[in-house]
All heavy atoms as a GROMACS GRO file, in nm:
protein
  612
    1MET      N    1  -2.691   0.316  -0.700
    1MET     CA    2  -2.620   0.219  -0.637
    1MET      C    3  -2.663   0.077  -0.707
    1MET      O    4  -2.771   0.064  -0.730
    1MET     CB    5  -2.641   0.215  -0.502
    1MET     CG    6  -2.539   0.139  -0.416
    1MET     SD    7  -2.539   0.166  -0.235
    1MET     CE    8  -2.478   0.327  -0.218
    2ALA      N    9  -2.558  -0.004  -0.724
    2ALA     CA   10  -2.592  -0.134  -0.796
    2ALA      C   11  -2.647  -0.230  -0.697
    2ALA      O   12  -2.629  -0.219  -0.571
    2ALA     CB   13  -2.458  -0.187  -0.850
    3SER      N   14  -2.717  -0.333  -0.750
    3SER     CA   15  -2.762  -0.447  -0.666
    3SER      C   16  -2.700  -0.574  -0.721
    3SER      O   17  -2.659  -0.582  -0.834
    3SER     CB   18  -2.912  -0.458  -0.681
    3SER     OG   19  -2.970  -0.338  -0.616
    4LEU      N   20  -2.690  -0.673  -0.628
    4LEU     CA   21  -2.632  -0.805  -0.665
    4LEU      C   22  -2.708  -0.922  -0.605
    4LEU      O   23  -2.743  -0.910  -0.483
    4LEU     CB   24  -2.481  -0.802  -0.614
    4LEU     CG   25  -2.408  -0.936  -0.624
    4LEU    CD1   26  -2.381  -0.959  -0.774
    4LEU    CD2   27  -2.269  -0.921  -0.550
    5SER      N   28  -2.745  -1.016  -0.687
    5SER     CA   29  -2.810  -1.134  -0.634
    5SER      C   30  -2.713  -1.256  -0.648
    5SER      O   31  -2.641  -1.270  -0.754
    5SER     CB   32  -2.934  -1.166  -0.704
    5SER     OG   33  -3.036  -1.059  -0.692
    6ILE      N   34  -2.697  -1.332  -0.551
    6ILE     CA   35  -2.604  -1.440  -0.553
    6ILE      C   36  -2.695  -1.570  -0.531
    6ILE      O   37  -2.752  -1.582  -0.427
    6ILE     CB   38  -2.502  -1.427  -0.439
    6ILE    CG1   39  -2.420  -1.305  -0.458
    6ILE    CG2   40  -2.406  -1.556  -0.444
    6ILE    CD1   41  -2.321  -1.274  -0.355
    7LEU      N   42  -2.690  -1.659  -0.628
    7LEU     CA   43  -2.761  -1.784  -0.622
    7LEU      C   44  -2.673  -1.904  -0.572
    7LEU      O   45  -2.548  -1.896  -0.586
    7LEU     CB   46  -2.820  -1.809  -0.758
    7LEU     CG   47  -2.899  -1.702  -0.823
    7LEU    CD1   48  -2.947  -1.743  -0.964
    7LEU    CD2   49  -3.024  -1.671  -0.733
    8GLU      N   50  -2.737  -2.001  -0.520
    8GLU     CA   51  -2.674  -2.117  -0.485
    8GLU      C   52  -2.562  -2.111  -0.379
    8GLU      O   53  -2.457  -2.158  -0.398
    8GLU     CB   54  -2.631  -2.198  -0.609
    8GLU     CG   55  -2.741  -2.235  -0.707
    8GLU     CD   56  -2.700  -2.311  -0.827
    8GLU    OE1   57  -2.589  -2.370  -0.825
    8GLU    OE2   58  -2.761  -2.301  -0.928
    9ILE      N   59  -2.586  -2.036  -0.270
    9ILE     CA   60  -2.494  -2.028  -0.165
    9ILE      C   61  -2.519  -2.154  -0.076
    9ILE      O   62  -2.625  -2.182  -0.033
    9ILE     CB   63  -2.512  -1.902  -0.081
    9ILE    CG1   64  -2.496  -1.776  -0.170
    9ILE    CG2   65  -2.438  -1.899   0.033
    9ILE    CD1   66  -2.527  -1.649  -0.096
   10ASP      N   67  -2.406  -2.214  -0.037
   10ASP     CA   68  -2.408  -2.324   0.060
   10ASP      C   69  -2.476  -2.288   0.184
   10ASP      O   70  -2.464  -2.178   0.237
   10ASP     CB   71  -2.272  -2.388   0.088
   10ASP     CG   72  -2.203  -2.452  -0.036
   10ASP    OD1   73  -2.270  -2.491  -0.125
   10ASP    OD2   74  -2.080  -2.447  -0.031
   11ASP      N   75  -2.557  -2.377   0.245
   11ASP     CA   76  -2.625  -2.356   0.363
   11ASP      C   77  -2.526  -2.313   0.479
   11ASP      O   78  -2.566  -2.228   0.557
   11ASP     CB   79  -2.706  -2.469   0.408
   11ASP     CG   80  -2.835  -2.501   0.315
   11ASP    OD1   81  -2.867  -2.413   0.245
   11ASP    OD2   82  -2.879  -2.617   0.316
   12GLU      N   83  -2.413  -2.381   0.492
   12GLU     CA   84  -2.321  -2.357   0.597
   12GLU      C   85  -2.268  -2.209   0.571
   12GLU      O   86  -2.252  -2.142   0.676
   12GLU     CB   87  -2.197  -2.446   0.591
   12GLU     CG   88  -2.244  -2.591   0.621
   12GLU     CD   89  -2.254  -2.675   0.496
   12GLU    OE1   90  -2.203  -2.635   0.398
   12GLU    OE2   91  -2.319  -2.787   0.508
   13VAL      N   92  -2.240  -2.169   0.452
   13VAL     CA   93  -2.193  -2.028   0.433
   13VAL      C   94  -2.302  -1.923   0.469
   13VAL      O   95  -2.268  -1.823   0.535
   13VAL     CB   96  -2.159  -2.009   0.281
   13VAL    CG1   97  -2.118  -1.859   0.250
   13VAL    CG2   98  -2.040  -2.102   0.249
   14TYR      N   99  -2.424  -1.952   0.428
   14TYR     CA  100  -2.534  -1.866   0.462
   14TYR      C  101  -2.547  -1.855   0.613
   14TYR      O  102  -2.557  -1.741   0.664
   14TYR     CB  103  -2.663  -1.913   0.400
   14TYR     CG  104  -2.783  -1.830   0.433
   14TYR    CD1  105  -2.810  -1.718   0.359
   14TYR    CD2  106  -2.862  -1.856   0.540
   14TYR    CE1  107  -2.914  -1.627   0.377
   14TYR    CE2  108  -2.975  -1.772   0.568
   14TYR     CZ  109  -3.000  -1.658   0.491
   14TYR     OH  110  -3.104  -1.577   0.524
   15GLU      N  111  -2.551  -1.968   0.682
   15GLU     CA  112  -2.558  -1.963   0.834
   15GLU      C  113  -2.451  -1.891   0.895
   15GLU      O  114  -2.458  -1.820   0.995
   15GLU     CB  115  -2.567  -2.108   0.889
   15GLU     CG  116  -2.710  -2.164   0.867
   15GLU     CD  117  -2.829  -2.082   0.914
   15GLU    OE1  118  -2.807  -2.034   1.030
   15GLU    OE2  119  -2.922  -2.060   0.842
   16GLY      N  120  -2.328  -1.909   0.842
   16GLY     CA  121  -2.203  -1.840   0.893
   16GLY      C  122  -2.228  -1.693   0.881
   16GLY      O  123  -2.180  -1.610   0.972
   17LEU      N  124  -2.270  -1.645   0.768
   17LEU     CA  125  -2.289  -1.504   0.744
   17LEU      C  126  -2.402  -1.443   0.834
   17LEU      O  127  -2.385  -1.341   0.892
   17LEU     CB  128  -2.329  -1.475   0.594
   17LEU     CG  129  -2.225  -1.498   0.482
   17LEU    CD1  130  -2.285  -1.501   0.348
   17LEU    CD2  131  -2.114  -1.382   0.498
   18ARG      N  132  -2.509  -1.530   0.854
   18ARG     CA  133  -2.606  -1.483   0.941
   18ARG      C  134  -2.560  -1.467   1.090
   18ARG      O  135  -2.588  -1.376   1.156
   18ARG     CB  136  -2.720  -1.590   0.940
   18ARG     CG  137  -2.846  -1.539   1.004
   18ARG     CD  138  -2.957  -1.652   1.008
   18ARG     NE  139  -2.910  -1.768   1.081
   18ARG     CZ  140  -2.903  -1.777   1.216
   18ARG    NH1  141  -2.940  -1.675   1.288
   18ARG    NH2  142  -2.859  -1.892   1.278
   19ARG      N  143  -2.480  -1.563   1.137
   19ARG     CA  144  -2.414  -1.559   1.270
   19ARG      C  145  -2.320  -1.433   1.286
   19ARG      O  146  -2.329  -1.361   1.379
   19ARG     CB  147  -2.338  -1.686   1.305
   19ARG     CG  148  -2.433  -1.800   1.342
   19ARG     CD  149  -2.341  -1.916   1.403
   19ARG     NE  150  -2.245  -1.966   1.313
   19ARG     CZ  151  -2.261  -2.059   1.220
   19ARG    NH1  152  -2.382  -2.116   1.202
   19ARG    NH2  153  -2.158  -2.097   1.140
   20ARG      N  154  -2.239  -1.412   1.177
   20ARG     CA  155  -2.149  -1.292   1.185
   20ARG      C  156  -2.227  -1.169   1.186
   20ARG      O  157  -2.192  -1.077   1.271
   20ARG     CB  158  -2.064  -1.286   1.058
   20ARG     CG  159  -1.947  -1.371   1.059
   20ARG     CD  160  -1.861  -1.356   0.938
   20ARG     NE  161  -1.814  -1.226   0.914
   20ARG     CZ  162  -1.695  -1.186   0.879
   20ARG    NH1  163  -1.608  -1.285   0.838
   20ARG    NH2  164  -1.658  -1.069   0.855
   21ALA      N  165  -2.338  -1.160   1.113
   21ALA     CA  166  -2.415  -1.040   1.114
   21ALA      C  167  -2.483  -1.014   1.257
   21ALA      O  168  -2.477  -0.902   1.305
   21ALA     CB  169  -2.532  -1.055   1.005
   22LYS      N  170  -2.529  -1.119   1.316
   22LYS     CA  171  -2.581  -1.116   1.449
   22LYS      C  172  -2.479  -1.068   1.547
   22LYS      O  173  -2.506  -0.986   1.633
   22LYS     CB  174  -2.650  -1.250   1.488
   22LYS     CG  175  -2.715  -1.243   1.622
   22LYS     CD  176  -2.780  -1.384   1.653
   22LYS     CE  177  -2.861  -1.361   1.785
   22LYS     NZ  178  -2.926  -1.490   1.815
   23GLN      N  179  -2.351  -1.126   1.539
   23GLN     CA  180  -2.252  -1.090   1.636
   23GLN      C  181  -2.210  -0.932   1.619
   23GLN      O  182  -2.184  -0.870   1.716
   23GLN     CB  183  -2.129  -1.166   1.605
   23GLN     CG  184  -2.132  -1.307   1.643
   23GLN     CD  185  -2.005  -1.387   1.601
   23GLN    OE1  186  -1.935  -1.346   1.513
   23GLN    NE2  187  -1.997  -1.511   1.654
   24HIS      N  188  -2.215  -0.882   1.498
   24HIS     CA  189  -2.185  -0.745   1.465
   24HIS      C  190  -2.305  -0.659   1.489
   24HIS      O  191  -2.291  -0.529   1.474
   24HIS     CB  192  -2.134  -0.731   1.327
   24HIS     CG  193  -1.992  -0.802   1.312
   24HIS    ND1  194  -1.953  -0.871   1.209
   24HIS    CD2  195  -1.884  -0.797   1.397
   24HIS    CE1  196  -1.836  -0.928   1.223
   24HIS    NE2  197  -1.786  -0.885   1.344
   25GLY      N  198  -2.422  -0.715   1.509
   25GLY     CA  199  -2.544  -0.626   1.529
   25GLY      C  200  -2.596  -0.554   1.410
   25GLY      O  201  -2.649  -0.448   1.415
   26VAL      N  202  -2.573  -0.619   1.293
   26VAL     CA  203  -2.616  -0.566   1.159
   26VAL      C  204  -2.702  -0.663   1.096
   26VAL      O  205  -2.702  -0.784   1.121
   26VAL     CB  206  -2.509  -0.512   1.080
   26VAL    CG1  207  -2.422  -0.398   1.144
   26VAL    CG2  208  -2.408  -0.633   1.043
   27SER      N  209  -2.770  -0.616   0.991
   27SER     CA  210  -2.845  -0.709   0.901
   27SER      C  211  -2.752  -0.803   0.822
   27SER      O  212  -2.632  -0.772   0.804
   27SER     CB  213  -2.936  -0.636   0.806
   27SER     OG  214  -2.857  -0.568   0.706
   28LEU      N  215  -2.800  -0.911   0.768
   28LEU     CA  216  -2.730  -1.003   0.684
   28LEU      C  217  -2.674  -0.926   0.563
   28LEU      O  218  -2.553  -0.935   0.526
   28LEU     CB  219  -2.816  -1.125   0.645
   28LEU     CG  220  -2.749  -1.222   0.543
   28LEU    CD1  221  -2.625  -1.287   0.617
   28LEU    CD2  222  -2.849  -1.321   0.507
   29GLU      N  223  -2.765  -0.842   0.504
   29GLU     CA  224  -2.712  -0.768   0.384
   29GLU      C  225  -2.600  -0.675   0.420
   29GLU      O  226  -2.501  -0.660   0.335
   29GLU     CB  227  -2.831  -0.690   0.318
   29GLU     CG  228  -2.928  -0.777   0.249
   29GLU     CD  229  -3.040  -0.688   0.192
   29GLU    OE1  230  -3.051  -0.568   0.210
   29GLU    OE2  231  -3.113  -0.744   0.116
   30GLU      N  232  -2.609  -0.609   0.540
   30GLU     CA  233  -2.502  -0.515   0.574
   30GLU      C  234  -2.373  -0.590   0.594
   30GLU      O  235  -2.271  -0.539   0.564
   30GLU     CB  236  -2.544  -0.424   0.699
   30GLU     CG  237  -2.433  -0.335   0.744
   30GLU     CD  238  -2.393  -0.235   0.642
   30GLU    OE1  239  -2.466  -0.206   0.544
   30GLU    OE2  240  -2.273  -0.185   0.664
   31GLU      N  241  -2.379  -0.708   0.665
   31GLU     CA  242  -2.260  -0.782   0.679
   31GLU      C  243  -2.207  -0.822   0.552
   31GLU      O  244  -2.077  -0.813   0.544
   31GLU     CB  245  -2.296  -0.907   0.764
   31GLU     CG  246  -2.184  -0.984   0.809
   31GLU     CD  247  -2.086  -0.915   0.903
   31GLU    OE1  248  -2.123  -0.825   0.975
   31GLU    OE2  249  -1.972  -0.959   0.906
   32VAL      N  250  -2.271  -0.867   0.449
   32VAL     CA  251  -2.218  -0.898   0.330
   32VAL      C  252  -2.155  -0.782   0.263
   32VAL      O  253  -2.053  -0.785   0.204
   32VAL     CB  254  -2.325  -0.969   0.238
   32VAL    CG1  255  -2.268  -0.988   0.090
   32VAL    CG2  256  -2.371  -1.104   0.304
   33ARG      N  257  -2.224  -0.659   0.271
   33ARG     CA  258  -2.163  -0.537   0.214
   33ARG      C  259  -2.033  -0.504   0.272
   33ARG      O  260  -1.932  -0.471   0.195
   33ARG     CB  261  -2.261  -0.425   0.235
   33ARG     CG  262  -2.366  -0.414   0.133
   33ARG     CD  263  -2.451  -0.287   0.131
   33ARG     NE  264  -2.528  -0.269   0.250
   33ARG     CZ  265  -2.654  -0.298   0.262
   33ARG    NH1  266  -2.719  -0.360   0.165
   33ARG    NH2  267  -2.718  -0.288   0.381
   34ARG      N  268  -2.022  -0.522   0.406
   34ARG     CA  269  -1.891  -0.494   0.475
   34ARG      C  270  -1.775  -0.592   0.422
   34ARG      O  271  -1.671  -0.547   0.410
   34ARG     CB  272  -1.911  -0.500   0.618
   34ARG     CG  273  -1.996  -0.388   0.682
   34ARG     CD  274  -2.018  -0.410   0.828
   34ARG     NE  275  -2.091  -0.302   0.891
   34ARG     CZ  276  -2.112  -0.284   1.019
   34ARG    NH1  277  -2.061  -0.371   1.110
   34ARG    NH2  278  -2.186  -0.177   1.062
   35ILE      N  279  -1.823  -0.715   0.418
   35ILE     CA  280  -1.718  -0.815   0.377
   35ILE      C  281  -1.678  -0.792   0.232
   35ILE      O  282  -1.553  -0.784   0.209
   35ILE     CB  283  -1.784  -0.964   0.389
   35ILE    CG1  284  -1.805  -0.999   0.533
   35ILE    CG2  285  -1.686  -1.063   0.325
   35ILE    CD1  286  -1.893  -1.124   0.540
   36LEU      N  287  -1.765  -0.746   0.138
   36LEU     CA  288  -1.727  -0.725   0.001
   36LEU      C  289  -1.640  -0.590   0.004
   36LEU      O  290  -1.546  -0.580  -0.070
   36LEU     CB  291  -1.851  -0.708  -0.077
   36LEU     CG  292  -1.933  -0.842  -0.104
   36LEU    CD1  293  -2.054  -0.810  -0.177
   36LEU    CD2  294  -1.842  -0.939  -0.176
   37ARG      N  295  -1.680  -0.489   0.076
   37ARG     CA  296  -1.609  -0.366   0.083
   37ARG      C  297  -1.466  -0.389   0.127
   37ARG      O  298  -1.372  -0.345   0.070
   37ARG     CB  299  -1.677  -0.262   0.178
   37ARG     CG  300  -1.635  -0.127   0.163
   37ARG     CD  301  -1.711  -0.029   0.251
   37ARG     NE  302  -1.860  -0.044   0.229
   37ARG     CZ  303  -1.951  -0.075   0.319
   37ARG    NH1  304  -1.916  -0.109   0.444
   37ARG    NH2  305  -2.074  -0.078   0.292
   38ASN      N  306  -1.447  -0.466   0.229
   38ASN     CA  307  -1.308  -0.502   0.280
   38ASN      C  308  -1.231  -0.586   0.187
   38ASN      O  309  -1.109  -0.568   0.176
   38ASN     CB  310  -1.322  -0.566   0.416
   38ASN     CG  311  -1.364  -0.474   0.525
   38ASN    OD1  312  -1.348  -0.352   0.522
   38ASN    ND2  313  -1.421  -0.534   0.635
   39ALA      N  314  -1.306  -0.667   0.112
   39ALA     CA  315  -1.230  -0.755   0.012
   39ALA      C  316  -1.164  -0.685  -0.092
   39ALA      O  317  -1.057  -0.717  -0.152
   39ALA     CB  318  -1.328  -0.863  -0.033
   40VAL      N  319  -1.228  -0.574  -0.134
   40VAL     CA  320  -1.173  -0.498  -0.253
   40VAL      C  321  -1.105  -0.372  -0.214
   40VAL      O  322  -1.054  -0.298  -0.304
   40VAL     CB  323  -1.287  -0.468  -0.356
   40VAL    CG1  324  -1.349  -0.595  -0.406
   40VAL    CG2  325  -1.391  -0.375  -0.295
   41ALA      N  326  -1.107  -0.339  -0.085
   41ALA     CA  327  -1.032  -0.212  -0.042
   41ALA      C  328  -0.886  -0.227  -0.059
   41ALA      O  329  -0.822  -0.332  -0.029
   41ALA     CB  330  -1.074  -0.179   0.099
   42THR      N  331  -0.817  -0.121  -0.092
   42THR     CA  332  -0.675  -0.106  -0.105
   42THR      C  333  -0.624  -0.055   0.038
   42THR      O  334  -0.678   0.039   0.091
   42THR     CB  335  -0.633  -0.009  -0.204
   42THR    OG1  336  -0.688  -0.051  -0.326
   42THR    CG2  337  -0.487  -0.006  -0.216
   43PRO      N  338  -0.531  -0.125   0.091
   43PRO     CA  339  -0.466  -0.074   0.222
   43PRO      C  340  -0.409   0.063   0.210
   43PRO      O  341  -0.350   0.093   0.108
   43PRO     CB  342  -0.371  -0.189   0.259
   43PRO     CG  343  -0.330  -0.245   0.138
   43PRO     CD  344  -0.445  -0.239   0.044
   44ASP      N  345  -0.434   0.150   0.316
   44ASP     CA  346  -0.370   0.282   0.318
   44ASP      C  347  -0.219   0.277   0.318
   44ASP      O  348  -0.149   0.356   0.252
   44ASP     CB  349  -0.428   0.358   0.439
   44ASP     CG  350  -0.572   0.400   0.416
   44ASP    OD1  351  -0.616   0.403   0.300
   44ASP    OD2  352  -0.629   0.424   0.514
   45ARG      N  353  -0.173   0.179   0.392
   45ARG     CA  354  -0.029   0.162   0.412
   45ARG      C  355   0.019   0.019   0.397
   45ARG      O  356  -0.059  -0.068   0.442
   45ARG     CB  357   0.023   0.219   0.548
   45ARG     CG  358  -0.019   0.355   0.574
   45ARG     CD  359   0.090   0.446   0.522
   45ARG     NE  360   0.063   0.586   0.541
   45ARG     CZ  361   0.012   0.669   0.451
   45ARG    NH1  362  -0.007   0.629   0.331
   45ARG    NH2  363  -0.016   0.794   0.481
   46LEU      N  364   0.125   0.000   0.328
   46LEU     CA  365   0.179  -0.138   0.306
   46LEU      C  366   0.211  -0.202   0.445
   46LEU      O  367   0.182  -0.318   0.460
   46LEU     CB  368   0.298  -0.137   0.220
   46LEU     CG  369   0.353  -0.267   0.178
   46LEU    CD1  370   0.241  -0.352   0.106
   46LEU    CD2  371   0.468  -0.255   0.085
   47GLY      N  372   0.256  -0.124   0.544
   47GLY     CA  373   0.288  -0.175   0.677
   47GLY      C  374   0.158  -0.233   0.736
   47GLY      O  375   0.163  -0.331   0.814
   48LYS      N  376   0.053  -0.160   0.725
   48LYS     CA  377  -0.080  -0.209   0.787
   48LYS      C  378  -0.126  -0.340   0.712
   48LYS      O  379  -0.165  -0.429   0.785
   48LYS     CB  380  -0.188  -0.105   0.761
   48LYS     CG  381  -0.324  -0.152   0.823
   48LYS     CD  382  -0.429  -0.052   0.807
   48LYS     CE  383  -0.559  -0.089   0.861
   48LYS     NZ  384  -0.592  -0.229   0.881
   49LEU      N  385  -0.101  -0.350   0.589
   49LEU     CA  386  -0.130  -0.481   0.524
   49LEU      C  387  -0.046  -0.587   0.580
   49LEU      O  388  -0.094  -0.707   0.608
   49LEU     CB  389  -0.104  -0.466   0.374
   49LEU     CG  390  -0.124  -0.597   0.291
   49LEU    CD1  391  -0.262  -0.647   0.302
   49LEU    CD2  392  -0.087  -0.576   0.146
   50ALA      N  393   0.079  -0.566   0.600
   50ALA     CA  394   0.172  -0.664   0.653
   50ALA      C  395   0.132  -0.703   0.803
   50ALA      O  396   0.131  -0.818   0.829
   50ALA     CB  397   0.325  -0.609   0.663
   51LEU      N  398   0.090  -0.610   0.880
   51LEU     CA  399   0.044  -0.638   1.016
   51LEU      C  400  -0.090  -0.720   1.009
   51LEU      O  401  -0.107  -0.810   1.087
   51LEU     CB  402   0.022  -0.513   1.095
   51LEU     CG  403   0.146  -0.436   1.144
   51LEU    CD1  404   0.117  -0.305   1.209
   51LEU    CD2  405   0.233  -0.526   1.239
   52ASP      N  406  -0.172  -0.687   0.917
   52ASP     CA  407  -0.304  -0.752   0.908
   52ASP      C  408  -0.277  -0.897   0.861
   52ASP      O  409  -0.345  -0.991   0.917
   52ASP     CB  410  -0.394  -0.686   0.801
   52ASP     CG  411  -0.447  -0.555   0.850
   52ASP    OD1  412  -0.445  -0.525   0.972
   52ASP    OD2  413  -0.502  -0.478   0.771
   53CYS      N  414  -0.180  -0.928   0.780
   53CYS     CA  415  -0.155  -1.057   0.729
   53CYS      C  416  -0.066  -1.142   0.824
   53CYS      O  417  -0.085  -1.267   0.829
   53CYS     CB  418  -0.093  -1.054   0.591
   53CYS     SG  419  -0.204  -0.985   0.464
   54PHE      N  420   0.033  -1.077   0.882
   54PHE     CA  421   0.132  -1.146   0.956
   54PHE      C  422   0.150  -1.105   1.100
   54PHE      O  423   0.240  -1.148   1.166
   54PHE     CB  424   0.262  -1.138   0.887
   54PHE     CG  425   0.261  -1.180   0.745
   54PHE    CD1  426   0.266  -1.083   0.642
   54PHE    CD2  427   0.248  -1.310   0.706
   54PHE    CE1  428   0.264  -1.125   0.508
   54PHE    CE2  429   0.236  -1.343   0.570
   54PHE     CZ  430   0.255  -1.255   0.475
   55GLY      N  431   0.069  -1.009   1.148
   55GLY     CA  432   0.086  -0.946   1.278
   55GLY      C  433   0.056  -1.036   1.391
   55GLY      O  434   0.048  -1.154   1.384
   56PRO      N  435   0.047  -0.965   1.517
   56PRO     CA  436   0.023  -1.044   1.644
   56PRO      C  437  -0.090  -1.131   1.643
   56PRO      O  438  -0.087  -1.233   1.711
   56PRO     CB  439   0.008  -0.919   1.739
   56PRO     CG  440   0.062  -0.807   1.676
   56PRO     CD  441   0.053  -0.815   1.530
   57VAL      N  442  -0.199  -1.100   1.560
   57VAL     CA  443  -0.315  -1.193   1.562
   57VAL      C  444  -0.279  -1.329   1.511
   57VAL      O  445  -0.321  -1.427   1.547
   57VAL     CB  446  -0.417  -1.131   1.468
   57VAL    CG1  447  -0.538  -1.227   1.454
   57VAL    CG2  448  -0.481  -0.999   1.533
   58HIS      N  449  -0.168  -1.340   1.428
   58HIS     CA  450  -0.122  -1.466   1.368
   58HIS      C  451   0.004  -1.514   1.442
   58HIS      O  452   0.073  -1.605   1.399
   58HIS     CB  453  -0.099  -1.445   1.225
   58HIS     CG  454  -0.217  -1.402   1.153
   58HIS    ND1  455  -0.324  -1.485   1.110
   58HIS    CD2  456  -0.251  -1.278   1.104
   58HIS    CE1  457  -0.417  -1.414   1.053
   58HIS    NE2  458  -0.371  -1.287   1.046
   59GLY      N  459   0.040  -1.451   1.557
   59GLY     CA  460   0.159  -1.503   1.635
   59GLY      C  461   0.282  -1.451   1.596
   59GLY      O  462   0.389  -1.505   1.630
   60ILE      N  463   0.290  -1.349   1.507
   60ILE     CA  464   0.413  -1.296   1.462
   60ILE      C  465   0.424  -1.151   1.497
   60ILE      O  466   0.332  -1.075   1.472
   60ILE     CB  467   0.418  -1.312   1.305
   60ILE    CG1  468   0.400  -1.461   1.262
   60ILE    CG2  469   0.543  -1.250   1.251
   60ILE    CD1  470   0.383  -1.476   1.110
   61GLU      N  471   0.537  -1.126   1.560
   61GLU     CA  472   0.562  -0.982   1.594
   61GLU      C  473   0.657  -0.917   1.496
   61GLU      O  474   0.764  -0.969   1.470
   61GLU     CB  475   0.625  -0.976   1.736
   61GLU     CG  476   0.543  -1.025   1.849
   61GLU     CD  477   0.427  -0.916   1.881
   61GLU    OE1  478   0.449  -0.801   1.854
   61GLU    OE2  479   0.320  -0.967   1.921
   62LEU      N  480   0.614  -0.814   1.432
   62LEU     CA  481   0.692  -0.731   1.331
   62LEU      C  482   0.739  -0.611   1.394
   62LEU      O  483   0.658  -0.538   1.457
   62LEU     CB  484   0.608  -0.710   1.205
   62LEU     CG  485   0.572  -0.838   1.126
   62LEU    CD1  486   0.477  -0.788   1.014
   62LEU    CD2  487   0.677  -0.909   1.082
   63ASP      N  488   0.868  -0.570   1.383
   63ASP     CA  489   0.906  -0.439   1.424
   63ASP      C  490   0.922  -0.346   1.308
   63ASP      O  491   1.007  -0.353   1.222
   63ASP     CB  492   1.044  -0.453   1.482
   63ASP     CG  493   1.104  -0.327   1.535
   63ASP    OD1  494   1.016  -0.226   1.564
   63ASP    OD2  495   1.231  -0.304   1.545
   64LEU      N  496   0.808  -0.271   1.282
   64LEU     CA  497   0.803  -0.176   1.179
   64LEU      C  498   0.833  -0.034   1.229
   64LEU      O  499   0.752   0.032   1.297
   64LEU     CB  500   0.660  -0.176   1.118
   64LEU     CG  501   0.617  -0.301   1.046
   64LEU    CD1  502   0.475  -0.298   0.996
   64LEU    CD2  503   0.708  -0.342   0.939
   65SER      N  504   0.962   0.002   1.209
   65SER     CA  505   1.001   0.134   1.255
   65SER      C  506   0.926   0.250   1.182
   65SER      O  507   0.892   0.230   1.062
   65SER     CB  508   1.151   0.149   1.241
   65SER     OG  509   1.190   0.130   1.108
   66PRO      N  510   0.901   0.361   1.254
   66PRO     CA  511   0.827   0.467   1.179
   66PRO      C  512   0.911   0.521   1.066
   66PRO      O  513   1.034   0.533   1.077
   66PRO     CB  514   0.822   0.568   1.296
   66PRO     CG  515   0.871   0.516   1.417
   66PRO     CD  516   0.930   0.380   1.388
   67ARG      N  517   0.845   0.559   0.970
   67ARG     CA  518   0.909   0.611   0.840
   67ARG      C  519   0.845   0.743   0.813
   67ARG      O  520   0.728   0.766   0.832
   67ARG     CB  521   0.898   0.508   0.732
   67ARG     CG  522   0.947   0.376   0.764
   67ARG     CD  523   1.042   0.321   0.655
   67ARG     NE  524   1.082   0.194   0.679
   67ARG     CZ  525   1.207   0.164   0.700
   67ARG    NH1  526   1.296   0.248   0.685
   67ARG    NH2  527   1.238   0.036   0.720
   68GLU      N  528   0.924   0.829   0.748
   68GLU     CA  529   0.882   0.949   0.703
   68GLU      C  530   0.797   0.935   0.565
   68GLU      O  531   0.861   0.856   0.482
   68GLU     CB  532   0.998   1.044   0.681
   68GLU     CG  533   0.963   1.190   0.710
   68GLU     CD  534   1.085   1.277   0.700
   68GLU    OE1  535   1.168   1.263   0.797
   68GLU    OE2  536   1.102   1.356   0.607
   69LEU      N  537   0.682   0.998   0.552
   69LEU     CA  538   0.615   0.983   0.428
   69LEU      C  539   0.682   1.066   0.322
   69LEU      O  540   0.731   1.173   0.345
   69LEU     CB  541   0.468   1.033   0.450
   69LEU     CG  542   0.385   0.941   0.543
   69LEU    CD1  543   0.248   1.009   0.557
   69LEU    CD2  544   0.379   0.799   0.491
   70HIS      N  545   0.664   1.024   0.196
   70HIS     CA  546   0.727   1.108   0.086
   70HIS      C  547   0.640   1.088  -0.034
   70HIS      O  548   0.563   0.994  -0.040
   70HIS     CB  549   0.869   1.065   0.063
   70HIS     CG  550   0.885   0.922   0.018
   70HIS    ND1  551   0.860   0.874  -0.104
   70HIS    CD2  552   0.913   0.816   0.088
   70HIS    CE1  553   0.876   0.742  -0.103
   70HIS    NE2  554   0.904   0.698   0.007
   71GLU      N  555   0.650   1.180  -0.122
   71GLU     CA  556   0.570   1.162  -0.248
   71GLU      C  557   0.637   1.059  -0.341
   71GLU      O  558   0.758   1.044  -0.345
   71GLU     CB  559   0.574   1.307  -0.326
   71GLU     CG  560   0.490   1.409  -0.255
   71GLU     CD  561   0.342   1.377  -0.249
   71GLU    OE1  562   0.280   1.329  -0.350
   71GLU    OE2  563   0.291   1.393  -0.139
   72PRO      N  564   0.556   0.987  -0.415
   72PRO     CA  565   0.613   0.895  -0.512
   72PRO      C  566   0.690   0.961  -0.623
   72PRO      O  567   0.658   1.082  -0.660
   72PRO     CB  568   0.488   0.817  -0.566
   72PRO     CG  569   0.384   0.901  -0.537
   72PRO     CD  570   0.416   0.996  -0.417
   73PRO      N  571   0.797   0.902  -0.668
   73PRO     CA  572   0.872   0.967  -0.777
   73PRO      C  573   0.790   0.995  -0.902
   73PRO      O  574   0.698   0.906  -0.937
   73PRO     CB  575   0.981   0.870  -0.802
   73PRO     CG  576   0.939   0.743  -0.767
   73PRO     CD  577   0.843   0.768  -0.649
   74TYR      N  578   0.811   1.092  -0.973
   74TYR     CA  579   0.748   1.123  -1.101
   74TYR      C  580   0.820   1.044  -1.214
   74TYR      O  581   0.940   1.066  -1.225
   74TYR     CB  582   0.740   1.269  -1.132
   74TYR     CG  583   0.694   1.308  -1.260
   74TYR    CD1  584   0.547   1.282  -1.290
   74TYR    CD2  585   0.767   1.339  -1.370
   74TYR    CE1  586   0.503   1.316  -1.419
   74TYR    CE2  587   0.718   1.368  -1.490
   74TYR     CZ  588   0.584   1.354  -1.514
   74TYR     OH  589   0.530   1.383  -1.640
   75LEU      N  590   0.756   0.960  -1.284
   75LEU     CA  591   0.822   0.892  -1.407
   75LEU      C  592   0.753   0.951  -1.534
   75LEU      O  593   0.639   0.934  -1.560
   75LEU     CB  594   0.794   0.744  -1.389
   75LEU     CG  595   0.841   0.676  -1.259
   75LEU    CD1  596   0.801   0.528  -1.254
   75LEU    CD2  597   0.993   0.690  -1.245
   76ASP      N  598   0.842   1.019  -1.609
   76ASP     CA  599   0.796   1.073  -1.736
   76ASP      C  600   0.768   0.963  -1.838
   76ASP      O  601   0.857   0.891  -1.868
   76ASP     CB  602   0.903   1.167  -1.784
   76ASP     CG  603   0.858   1.257  -1.896
   76ASP    OD1  604   0.733   1.268  -1.917
   76ASP    OD2  605   0.942   1.317  -1.965
   77PRO      N  606   0.643   0.953  -1.889
   77PRO     CA  607   0.610   0.844  -1.978
   77PRO      C  608   0.677   0.859  -2.120
   77PRO      O  609   0.721   0.950  -2.167
   77PRO     CB  610   0.464   0.854  -2.001
   77PRO     CG  611   0.414   0.977  -1.930
   77PRO     CD  612   0.526   1.031  -1.850
   0.00000   0.00000   0.00000
């Protein structure tokens, strides 16, 4: 597993990360790992991404009707 050192973090950012870690009951390093993991994760469903970005938390109600899953089309190169 890789390691990463980040230099010159603003004091406010560091304190904010420390507070978040405390709220979530994890170490500062674990909180940063979670943030980074979420930042690069691909959403499982586009609808979930839409809800995360524009959903009820942001005051917008979206009506996403259920859809049947299908395989993506095969495109012959």
